[in-house]
C-alpha positions as CSV (number, residue, x, y, z in Angstrom):
1,M,0.1,-0.2,0.0
2,K,2.9,2.6,1.0
3,S,4.8,1.7,-2.1
4,A,1.5,2.2,-4.1
5,L,0.9,5.8,-2.5
6,Y,4.6,6.7,-3.5
7,A,4.0,5.2,-6.8
8,G,0.7,7.4,-7.2
9,A,2.4,10.8,-5.9
10,A,5.5,10.5,-8.1
11,A,3.1,10.1,-11.0
12,V,1.1,13.5,-10.0
13,A,4.2,15.2,-9.5
14,L,6.0,14.0,-12.9
15,V,2.5,15.7,-14.4
16,A,3.5,18.8,-12.5
17,L,6.7,18.7,-13.1
18,A,5.7,18.1,-17.3
19,G,3.8,21.1,-17.1
20,A,6.3,23.4,-15.2
21,S,9.0,22.6,-18.3
22,A,6.9,25.1,-19.8
23,L,7.3,28.2,-17.6
24,A,10.8,27.9,-17.0
25,Q,11.8,27.8,-21.2
26,T,14.3,30.7,-20.4
27,R,15.9,28.5,-18.1
28,D,17.9,25.4,-18.7
29,Q,15.9,23.8,-15.7
30,I,12.6,23.8,-13.6
31,R,13.1,25.8,-9.9
32,I,11.6,24.1,-7.3
33,V,11.7,25.8,-4.0
34,G,9.9,24.4,-0.2
35,S,9.5,22.0,2.5
36,S,12.1,20.0,4.1
37,T,10.0,17.7,5.0
38,V,8.7,17.0,1.3
39,F,12.1,17.1,0.1
40,P,13.4,14.1,-0.5
41,Y,10.3,12.9,-2.2
42,T,10.5,15.8,-4.2
43,Q,14.4,15.3,-5.2
44,A,13.3,11.5,-6.3
45,V,10.4,12.5,-8.6
46,A,12.9,15.6,-10.1
47,E,15.2,12.8,-11.1
48,Q,12.9,10.7,-12.7
49,F,11.5,13.1,-14.5
50,S,15.1,14.0,-15.8
51,G,15.1,10.1,-16.6
52,V,12.0,10.3,-18.3
53,T,12.3,13.3,-20.0
54,G,15.6,13.1,-21.1
55,M,15.5,16.9,-19.3
56,A,18.3,18.1,-17.1
57,A,16.5,17.2,-13.5
58,P,15.1,20.1,-11.6
59,V,17.0,21.7,-9.2
60,V,15.1,21.4,-5.9
61,E,16.0,23.5,-2.9
62,S,14.8,23.0,0.8
63,T,14.0,25.9,2.1
64,G,11.1,25.2,4.6
65,T,7.4,25.5,3.3
66,G,6.7,29.2,4.3
67,G,10.1,30.8,3.1
68,G,9.7,28.7,-0.3
69,M,6.1,30.3,-0.1
70,Q,7.5,33.5,0.3
71,I,10.0,32.7,-2.6
72,F,7.2,31.3,-4.7
73,C,4.9,33.8,-4.3
74,G,7.7,36.7,-5.6
75,G,6.8,36.7,-8.8
76,V,6.9,35.0,-12.1
77,G,9.6,34.7,-14.6
78,P,13.5,33.2,-14.9
79,A,14.4,35.2,-11.6
80,H,11.3,33.1,-9.8
81,P,11.0,29.3,-9.4
82,D,8.2,27.3,-10.9
83,I,7.1,25.1,-8.4
84,T,6.9,25.1,-4.3
85,G,6.3,22.0,-2.0
86,A,4.3,22.3,1.0
87,S,4.0,20.9,4.0
88,R,0.7,21.8,4.6
89,A,-1.8,24.2,3.0
90,M,-1.3,27.6,1.8
91,T,-2.2,30.6,3.7
92,Q,-4.9,33.2,2.7
93,S,-2.2,36.0,2.9
94,E,0.3,34.0,1.2
95,Y,-2.2,33.5,-1.9
96,D,-2.9,37.2,-1.4
97,S,0.8,38.0,-1.7
98,C,1.2,35.2,-4.8
99,L,-1.7,36.9,-6.5
100,A,-0.3,40.6,-5.9
101,S,3.3,39.7,-7.3
102,G,1.3,38.1,-10.9
103,V,1.1,34.8,-9.5
104,D,-2.1,33.2,-10.5
105,S,-1.7,29.4,-11.4
106,I,-1.5,28.1,-8.3
107,T,-3.3,24.3,-7.6
């Protein structure tokens, strides 16, 4: 059961990474920031993404959930990460900060 859960999570993450690859076209790699709790899983999926697509593995930074949200919500474009990982739900103030900075593709 546990391995099926991890496989399902990896499949969902691969789909998310594939979508983010379009956003990172002005960079050589997708950039992901966020939770240190989910970092090992994010790193594993990033490596799988590279193996499946032949693209460079995404750069994954362990910044903590709050730090990742702050960096992610800083804006859109090559100077900002494409994805943030979190071990909790986004707060309303983080969501509002994202919208104020033009980050409106939040799922």
